[in-house]
N, C-alpha and C positions, 0 to 999 in steps of 0.2 A: 503493499499500501505505500501510496507517494505522501509525503510529509512535506508542511510547510510550514514555515516560523509566523508565530502570532505571539506578539508584544502587547504587555498591557503596565500602566502603573500601581503601584501599590505603596501602602504608608511603610515606613521604614519597619515598625513592629511587625507587620505581615512577614517582611523579606526576613529578617532576625529571626522569628519562628519558624518560618520555612527551612532554614540552613540550620536550625538546630534539628529539627526533625529529620533533614535529609542526613546529616552525620550520625544521628541515632540508628537509621535505618540503615546506613553506610551505601546511601545512594546520592549521586547528584543529584543537586537541587531541581535541576529541569526536569529530570525523571519523575520526582516526585510530584513536581507541579503537575504534569502529565498524567500521572496516576490520579490523582485528586481531583481534577478537571472530569477527565472519563468518567470517574466514578459518580461526579453530582451530574453529568449527564445522564447517564444511565438511569439515576434514581430520579432524575427531572422527568424523563421520557416515561418511566414507569408510573409515576404521579398522575402526568398527564392521563394518560391511557387509563389507567385506574377510574381516575374521575367520568371520566366519558362512559366506562363500563357500568357503575355506580348511577349515573343518570339514566341508563337502559339506550344509551344511542347507539352501543355497539355491545357485540357479544365477547366471551375470553379470548377466542381466538384470535378476533380482530384487533383486540387491544394488544396480545402478544406481538403481533404485527405492525402495530404503529410503535410500540414500543422497541421493537427490532430484539426481542426476546424469544426462547420457548415460551411453548404452551405452559408447561410446567413452572417456569421462572415465573410467568405471569400469576398462576394459581398461587403461587408462594407468596409473594409479592402482598396479593388479596389478603390470604390467609392472615399472614404476619401484621397486617393492617387493620384487620376485621372489616373490610369492605365486601360489602355483597351488592348484588344487583337489586334495584328497587323491586317494590311488591308488586305481585302481576295485579294486572286489572281485575275486574269483575268478568269482563269478557273474558279475557286469556285464561281465568279459573275456570269458566265455565267450557272455555275448549278443551282444557285438559280434562274436566271431569268427562265430558263426552268421549274424547280419543279412550280414557280408562273403561268406558263402559263398553265401549265397542270391543276392546280387545277383552274383555271378560268375556261378553257374549260370544266372541269366536272363541274362546279357548274351553268353552263348555261341550 
């Protein structure tokens, strides 16, 4: 994957903190910044996809695609954050009951 340089300005206090953390981890400061940025980006994408799922705009599979993670990773995130899909409407509940009744009739 091709990489490009991105620059940003930070207050000295954050630069010193990043340098200290990099030394503790025995990695270069740039590597630490890249790791933190990518971790935060994944968390942000998961959060946004989870919000859409919780509103009922999308299903779990679509949420995973939008977050660029596996379905299992999306499910794990939803469970960890106690995020559920919105409750079904009365119409959706009625459809589910009708499908269940049809299945029961066929199985007799």
